[in-house]
BAFI-3210 file (N, C-alpha, C; in Angstrom, 3 decimals, decimal comma, padded with zeros to 6 digits):
// residues 204
n [1|2|3|4|5|6|7|8|9|10|11|12|13|14|15|16|17|18|19|20|21|22|23|24|25|26|27|28|29|30|31|32|33|34|35|36|37|38|39|40|41|42|43|44|45|46|47|48|49|50|51|52|53|54|55|56|57|58|59|60|61|62|63|64|65|66|67|68|69|70|71|72|73|74|75|76|77|78|79|80|81|82|83|84|85|86|87|88|89|90|91|92|93|94|95|96|97|98|99|100|101|102|103|104|105|106|107|108|109|110|111|112|113|114|115|116|117|118|119|120|121|122|123|124|125|126|127|128|129|130|131|132|133|134|135|136|137|138|139|140|141|142|143|144|145|146|147|148|149|150|151|152|153|154|155|156|157|158|159|160|161|162|163|164|165|166|167|168|169|170|171|172|173|174|175|176|177|178|179|180|181|182|183|184|185|186|187|188|189|190|191|192|193|194|195|196|197|198|199|200|201|202|203|204]
n.u [083,989|084,227|086,599|088,226|087,191|088,272|091,302|091,544|090,969|093,421|095,211|094,799|094,756|097,905|098,814|098,058|099,253|101,992|102,051|102,018|104,282|106,346|106,823|108,377|110,688|114,135|115,294|117,167|116,467|114,867|114,042|113,833|112,208|110,401|109,093|107,871|105,925|104,646|103,620|101,818|099,979|098,704|096,980|094,832|095,459|093,875|092,195|093,055|093,345|091,957|094,288|094,598|093,483|093,387|092,044|092,968|094,091|095,373|098,594|100,485|102,547|106,180|107,666|110,761|111,570|110,818|112,474|114,473|113,282|111,864|114,260|115,474|113,340|113,252|116,000|115,317|113,536|115,179|116,982|115,386|114,685|117,058|117,431|118,361|118,906|120,348|121,105|118,415|117,593|119,301|118,641|116,119|116,996|118,277|115,649|114,641|116,252|115,753|113,379|113,577|115,076|113,489|111,645|109,261|108,259|106,950|104,744|101,038|098,490|096,786|097,794|100,336|099,007|097,982|100,399|102,109|100,744|100,870|103,475|104,305|103,084|104,836|107,463|107,034|106,919|109,415|111,330|110,525|111,722|114,254|115,340|114,540|113,832|114,327|111,798|109,994|110,520|109,658|106,929|106,102|107,113|104,834|102,934|104,187|104,773|102,532|102,084|104,312|103,474|101,370|102,295|103,590|101,436|100,360|101,866|103,744|106,158|109,413|110,460|110,346|108,492|107,310|104,428|104,055|102,359|101,661|100,038|100,343|101,318|101,509|099,969|098,643|096,599|097,741|099,598|101,272|103,996|106,478|108,699|111,713|112,552|111,792|111,583|110,243|110,905|110,383|110,091|108,685|108,917|111,761|114,539|112,830|110,410|111,529|110,301|107,508|104,596|103,356|103,009|101,063|100,773|102,423|104,229|104,616]
n.v [103,698|100,735|100,293|101,641|100,182|097,632|098,392|098,840|096,098|094,754|096,012|095,201|092,659|092,594|093,630|091,609|089,289|090,553|090,559|087,871|086,842|088,055|086,152|084,597|085,717|086,906|088,570|090,133|091,204|093,504|096,363|097,245|099,135|099,632|097,061|096,740|098,547|098,080|095,531|096,378|097,862|096,156|094,262|094,688|095,412|095,944|093,689|092,226|088,813|087,684|087,046|085,437|082,743|082,521|083,962|086,292|088,840|091,916|092,455|095,397|095,758|096,752|094,309|092,662|089,874|088,838|089,121|087,493|085,354|086,959|087,851|085,208|084,632|086,585|085,965|083,333|084,750|086,666|084,771|083,489|085,667|086,349|083,840|082,006|078,570|077,178|079,551|080,274|077,606|078,046|079,792|078,659|076,725|078,577|079,587|077,233|077,181|079,548|079,265|077,349|078,395|080,523|081,909|081,060|081,384|083,679|084,268|084,187|081,584|081,446|082,954|081,460|078,963|079,534|080,476|078,143|076,502|078,014|078,062|075,500|074,608|076,501|075,326|073,039|073,961|074,917|072,841|071,536|073,818|073,497|071,371|070,927|071,570|074,973|075,685|074,335|075,252|077,816|077,260|076,565|078,768|080,351|079,564|079,523|082,431|083,718|082,399|083,578|086,149|086,061|085,276|087,789|089,601|088,378|088,257|090,941|093,141|095,161|096,097|097,744|096,570|095,607|094,636|093,153|092,391|090,230|090,049|087,914|085,568|082,130|080,949|082,702|083,471|085,041|086,042|086,769|088,231|089,354|091,929|093,699|095,895|098,700|098,715|097,022|093,668|090,530|087,702|085,393|085,252|085,823|086,632|086,733|088,217|090,487|093,169|092,579|093,447|095,228|097,490|096,663|097,029|098,779|098,067|099,594]
n.w [067,578|068,250|067,749|069,519|071,780|071,128|071,320|074,073|075,137|073,907|075,312|077,839|077,834|077,189|079,383|081,203|080,600|080,810|083,529|084,881|083,275|084,812|087,053|085,838|085,467|085,572|088,029|087,600|085,061|085,073|086,306|090,242|091,249|089,194|088,540|091,090|090,961|088,576|089,642|091,627|090,285|089,056|091,101|093,768|096,863|098,913|099,022|101,254|102,714|105,663|108,322|110,243|112,584|115,270|118,163|119,856|122,177|121,707|122,681|124,021|125,335|125,787|125,100|125,894|125,657|123,657|121,678|120,868|119,490|117,393|116,152|115,092|113,526|111,665|110,330|108,918|107,279|105,710|104,667|102,693|101,056|100,187|098,446|099,793|100,579|102,644|104,472|105,322|106,383|108,416|110,195|110,875|112,744|114,774|115,532|116,797|119,008|120,211|121,354|122,705|124,855|125,917|128,435|130,346|132,666|133,418|132,779|132,910|133,435|131,342|129,427|129,089|128,287|125,756|124,203|124,446|122,546|120,085|119,845|119,576|116,964|115,547|115,851|114,639|111,948|111,695|111,986|109,166|107,796|108,406|107,129|104,444|100,816|099,255|098,223|099,407|102,052|101,712|101,593|104,463|105,683|105,277|106,886|109,387|109,412|110,502|112,965|114,298|113,903|115,719|117,965|118,512|118,986|121,195|122,973|122,739|121,970|121,749|119,608|116,361|114,151|110,744|109,474|105,978|102,999|100,490|097,547|095,448|096,377|097,704|095,708|094,482|096,368|098,635|101,221|104,208|105,948|108,442|109,193|109,610|108,264|106,758|103,772|101,074|100,865|099,311|101,000|099,975|096,846|096,484|094,430|092,489|091,838|093,653|094,736|095,064|096,828|099,671|102,761|105,336|108,032|110,896|113,768|116,730]
ca.u [083,858|084,535|088,022|088,538|087,066|089,266|092,452|091,597|091,221|094,552|095,925|094,483|095,423|099,158|099,210|097,977|100,415|103,013|102,486|102,632|105,606|107,261|107,050|109,361|111,726|114,980|115,234|118,241|116,112|113,764|114,615|113,039|111,237|109,520|108,486|107,056|104,859|103,799|102,636|100,402|099,056|097,816|096,604|093,978|095,832|092,950|091,676|093,816|092,467|091,812|095,381|094,920|092,161|093,383|091,548|094,175|093,791|096,682|099,428|101,074|103,567|107,246|108,478|112,022|111,624|110,467|113,686|115,494|112,199|111,862|115,566|115,620|112,488|114,046|117,317|114,618|112,571|116,165|117,380|114,302|114,418|118,516|117,091|119,540|118,198|121,234|120,632|117,076|117,549|120,318|117,625|115,129|117,881|118,306|114,510|114,327|117,166|115,151|112,090|114,368|115,558|112,089|111,360|107,763|107,591|106,831|103,513|100,141|098,215|096,009|098,804|101,245|098,447|098,031|102,095|102,381|099,873|101,402|105,024|104,338|102,850|105,865|108,452|107,207|107,304|110,925|111,886|110,399|112,387|115,579|115,640|113,998|114,140|113,813|110,249|109,270|110,872|108,548|105,604|106,090|107,128|103,722|102,317|105,392|104,710|101,088|102,437|104,972|102,673|100,170|103,147|103,845|100,236|099,934|103,279|104,385|107,643|110,311|111,077|109,644|108,256|106,275|103,414|103,848|101,292|101,662|098,697|100,508|101,847|100,415|099,304|097,762|095,729|098,108|100,097|101,646|105,184|106,803|110,007|112,342|112,643|110,605|111,580|109,572|111,593|109,729|110,611|108,151|109,582|112,953|114,558|111,954|109,909|111,655|109,554|106,094|104,280|103,246|103,004|099,474|100,503|103,495|104,031|105,529]
ca.v [103,131|099,387|100,224|102,217|098,866|096,825|098,903|098,783|094,828|094,562|096,663|094,603|091,436|092,656|094,024|090,512|088,834|090,994|090,061|086,411|086,565|088,290|085,388|083,287|086,366|086,501|089,713|091,849|091,810|094,529|097,216|096,593|099,677|099,528|095,703|096,705|099,600|097,449|094,650|097,373|098,178|094,742|093,856|095,209|094,753|095,781|092,367|091,071|087,926|087,400|086,063|084,548|081,988|082,511|085,031|087,002|090,193|092,505|092,930|096,478|095,863|096,664|093,379|092,433|088,926|088,156|089,872|086,348|084,743|087,558|087,984|084,158|084,626|087,523|085,156|082,806|085,741|086,967|083,640|083,295|086,892|085,992|082,630|081,136|077,495|077,361|080,837|079,945|076,714|078,068|080,580|077,584|076,020|079,524|079,827|076,461|077,337|080,776|078,745|076,500|079,564|081,219|081,966|080,851|081,177|084,911|083,929|083,830|080,645|081,936|083,412|080,390|077,818|080,129|080,563|076,834|076,118|078,843|077,607|073,945|074,852|077,385|074,600|072,135|074,600|075,561|071,712|071,467|074,954|073,342|070,164|070,936|072,454|076,192|075,992|073,605|076,096|078,713|076,807|076,396|079,865|081,135|079,097|080,177|083,711|083,645|082,169|084,934|087,139|085,836|085,774|089,111|089,756|087,858|089,184|092,276|093,246|096,406|096,312|098,114|095,867|095,993|093,526|093,146|091,746|089,795|089,403|086,692|084,492|081,116|080,301|083,808|083,730|086,307|085,868|087,875|088,156|090,236|092,417|094,747|096,842|099,134|098,328|095,334|092,383|089,579|085,907|084,158|085,017|086,343|087,793|086,853|089,304|091,160|094,013|092,865|093,498|096,710|097,275|096,589|097,849|098,915|097,580|100,031]
ca.w [069,349|068,620|067,620|070,768|072,741|070,555|071,762|075,643|075,261|073,344|076,609|079,252|077,399|077,510|081,088|082,132|080,222|081,546|085,065|084,668|082,518|085,824|087,752|085,214|084,535|086,602|088,710|086,574|083,482|085,197|087,935|090,995|091,276|088,025|088,899|092,209|090,462|087,988|090,453|092,465|089,506|088,759|092,147|094,614|097,826|099,747|099,523|102,228|103,110|107,321|108,299|111,409|113,249|116,568|118,659|120,579|122,559|121,468|124,061|123,417|126,207|124,900|125,473|125,294|125,963|122,341|120,615|120,101|118,724|116,234|115,328|114,237|112,289|110,679|109,913|107,897|106,201|104,870|103,898|101,599|100,460|099,269|097,899|100,193|101,371|104,014|105,510|105,913|107,596|110,084|110,607|111,596|114,043|115,899|116,152|117,800|120,084|120,614|121,967|124,046|125,862|125,961|130,065|130,450|134,016|133,932|131,987|133,379|133,198|130,032|128,157|128,774|127,391|124,467|123,994|124,175|121,437|119,140|120,067|118,821|115,408|114,932|116,055|113,575|110,829|111,778|111,659|108,374|107,196|108,706|106,579|103,136|099,979|099,465|097,707|100,596|103,192|101,853|102,154|105,925|105,965|105,293|108,318|110,699|109,755|111,009|114,213|115,203|114,305|116,737|119,294|118,738|119,484|122,684|124,523|122,694|121,442|121,883|118,393|115,427|112,796|109,655|108,898|104,878|102,444|099,016|097,015|094,827|097,065|098,287|094,531|094,162|097,368|099,468|102,392|104,959|106,912|109,102|108,557|110,502|107,667|105,962|102,357|100,939|100,504|099,507|100,794|099,184|095,293|096,489|093,306|090,825|092,565|095,158|095,987|095,214|098,143|100,418|104,067|105,929|109,567|111,681|114,784|117,506]
c.u [084,425|086,120|088,803|088,139|088,058|090,944|092,377|091,806|092,404|095,594|095,862|095,314|096,980|099,684|099,043|098,914|101,853|103,245|102,533|103,813|106,450|107,589|108,199|110,769|112,525|115,046|116,136|117,678|115,345|114,112|113,216|111,889|110,199|108,645|107,442|105,727|103,769|102,761|101,592|099,620|097,768|097,013|096,181|094,544|094,900|092,283|092,313|092,967|092,628|093,349|095,516|093,431|092,084|092,733|092,167|093,924|095,231|097,311|100,007|102,274|104,828|108,205|109,704|112,320|111,296|111,227|114,143|114,560|112,207|113,037|116,180|114,714|112,987|115,076|116,250|114,127|114,078|116,728|116,536|114,693|115,898|118,306|118,335|119,188|119,044|121,198|119,460|117,245|118,439|119,551|116,382|115,762|118,089|116,761|114,136|115,115|116,561|114,129|112,487|114,795|114,463|111,992|110,015|107,321|106,947|105,199|102,504|099,389|097,551|096,962|099,766|100,663|098,223|099,621|102,335|101,696|100,657|102,868|105,085|104,320|104,400|107,363|108,336|107,360|108,841|111,554|111,754|111,871|113,879|116,242|115,210|114,219|113,760|112,483|109,471|109,369|109,856|107,306|105,163|106,385|106,163|102,769|102,996|105,120|103,366|101,249|103,428|104,192|101,730|101,094|103,084|102,678|100,012|100,987|103,786|105,689|108,104|110,309|109,955|109,756|107,235|105,449|103,224|102,782|101,859|100,679|098,798|100,976|100,742|098,973|097,995|096,544|096,236|098,472|100,895|102,902|105,548|108,386|110,228|112,787|111,504|110,308|111,133|110,742|110,822|110,200|110,112|108,105|110,828|113,139|114,114|111,398|110,140|110,827|108,297|105,643|103,991|103,029|101,588|099,605|102,300|103,112|104,829|106,387]
c.v [101,552|099,748|100,742|100,929|097,727|096,842|098,683|096,793|094,158|094,684|095,622|093,244|091,610|092,803|092,358|089,688|089,177|090,398|088,705|086,339|086,796|087,474|084,264|084,347|086,393|088,091|090,889|092,036|093,173|095,109|097,042|097,742|099,894|098,009|096,047|097,670|098,716|096,132|095,173|097,451|097,117|094,092|094,599|095,144|095,245|094,555|091,549|090,361|088,201|086,581|085,246|083,934|082,210|083,762|085,551|088,248|090,663|093,032|094,089|096,562|096,031|095,510|092,859|090,743|088,070|088,362|088,619|085,445|085,504|087,812|086,518|084,182|085,533|086,804|084,209|083,384|086,047|086,100|083,413|084,671|086,681|084,624|081,873|079,911|077,408|078,104|080,397|078,913|076,984|078,948|080,061|077,068|077,368|080,097|078,599|076,598|078,773|080,236|078,049|077,433|080,492|081,334|082,105|081,168|082,905|085,357|083,590|082,309|080,547|081,985|082,008|079,112|078,583|079,941|079,267|076,505|076,560|078,455|076,292|073,797|075,573|076,197|073,371|072,709|074,595|074,134|071,648|072,331|074,268|072,246|069,794|072,168|074,144|076,607|075,562|074,570|077,213|078,615|077,024|077,813|081,081|080,997|079,822|081,684|084,426|083,233|083,052|085,949|087,466|085,760|086,885|089,714|089,568|088,270|090,264|092,023|094,881|096,828|096,862|097,349|096,046|094,786|093,564|091,884|091,158|089,221|088,045|085,397|083,230|080,865|081,708|084,270|084,332|085,476|086,894|087,606|089,462|090,819|093,324|095,640|097,332|098,709|097,226|094,593|091,198|088,220|084,912|084,026|085,515|087,410|087,924|088,078|090,262|092,274|094,340|092,703|095,134|096,365|097,490|097,323|097,793|098,948|098,554|101,607]
c.w [069,362|068,329|068,930|071,948|072,381|071,016|073,179|075,785|074,978|074,728|077,557|079,227|077,841|078,802|081,749|081,952|080,845|083,089|085,574|084,089|083,892|086,545|087,212|084,687|086,053|086,843|088,037|085,368|084,014|086,930|088,876|091,232|090,161|088,293|089,972|091,471|089,831|088,313|091,342|091,686|089,026|089,774|092,927|095,814|099,018|100,049|100,456|102,541|105,292|107,398|109,179|111,888|114,371|117,183|119,744|120,892|122,667|122,847|123,318|124,300|125,474|125,544|124,895|125,278|124,688|121,531|119,874|119,071|117,112|115,378|114,547|113,133|111,152|109,847|108,876|106,806|105,143|104,233|102,882|100,954|099,601|098,451|098,552|101,375|102,643|105,062|106,008|106,975|108,878|110,681|111,343|112,724|115,142|116,075|117,049|118,951|120,983|121,602|122,977|125,334|126,656|127,772|130,164|131,734|134,312|133,125|132,627|132,869|131,507|128,936|127,930|127,917|125,847|123,616|123,551|122,259|120,182|118,831|119,102|117,660|115,141|115,181|114,757|112,462|110,696|111,418|110,608|107,352|107,084|107,382|105,443|102,167|100,037|099,264|099,116|101,876|103,062|101,923|103,472|106,534|106,425|106,788|109,444|110,839|110,693|112,654|115,143|115,175|115,554|118,203|119,662|119,493|120,860|123,513|124,257|122,189|121,793|120,672|117,575|114,429|112,005|109,209|106,997|104,272|100,469|098,257|095,966|095,105|097,457|097,078|094,291|095,290|098,558|100,641|103,169|105,538|107,387|109,052|109,569|109,802|106,769|104,625|102,139|099,935|100,739|099,325|100,122|097,488|095,184|095,198|092,188|091,135|093,729|096,063|095,731|096,568|099,070|102,094|104,566|107,277|110,132|113,185|115,611|116,859]
res [m|k|k|v|i|g|i|l|v|v|a|l|i|s|i|t|i|s|c|k|n|n|k|e|q|e|h|d|t|m|g|n|e|e|m|s|t|e|m|h|e|g|h|d|h|s|d|m|k|d|m|g|q|r|k|i|t|q|n|t|t|k|n|t|a|t|a|a|i|l|d|a|y|f|e|i|k|n|g|l|v|a|d|d|k|d|k|t|a|k|g|g|t|a|l|l|a|a|f|s|k|f|d|m|t|q|l|s|d|d|t|h|k|e|y|m|e|i|q|e|s|a|k|e|h|a|e|h|i|i|k|n|p|i|d|h|q|r|e|h|f|e|s|l|s|t|d|i|n|d|i|i|i|l|l|g|t|d|k|v|i|y|q|d|y|c|p|m|a|s|n|n|k|g|a|m|w|l|s|e|v|k|d|i|k|n|p|y|f|g|s|k|m|l|n|c|g|s|i|k|k|q|i|n]
***
């Protein structure tokens, strides 16, 4: 019995070390599918934290007015997936432009007030993303994702998008992001752990 317990302990330690080492390995040292499976086995995705603190009523309207905001956000996300600081910064600039062109005249007073609060926060994160190194871009992307998610809840979208979640992002606190594709492409780790995460929700 003691021998069996000893073997199990050694196996558990080996799995733990393997998960930690994955954060330091380059993506080309291990296949995507194999890495994704290992990360899912090592972490319970059901413990997803509460991702937003704003209380916003879900809007299911097929709203095309949020398309430019989402497209710019996806440009930021895809820049981080590709470990490309300049592409990510370009997305930040596109997001500021999308906000500046957004027509707020159709919003009710209450919706306008909530939108302005979220927009100001998102613009601040976009400005940091434009002018900082990629590690700092990723830090602001976490909060930006919450803001963009809240805008979609508030205003709706006509796009099919996915709310993804990585339990190891934000120093293992977990973080979400939105994606226009069903495949998991992790913007918080890029090529180091490209497929770590899971889909938590599909919108439309």
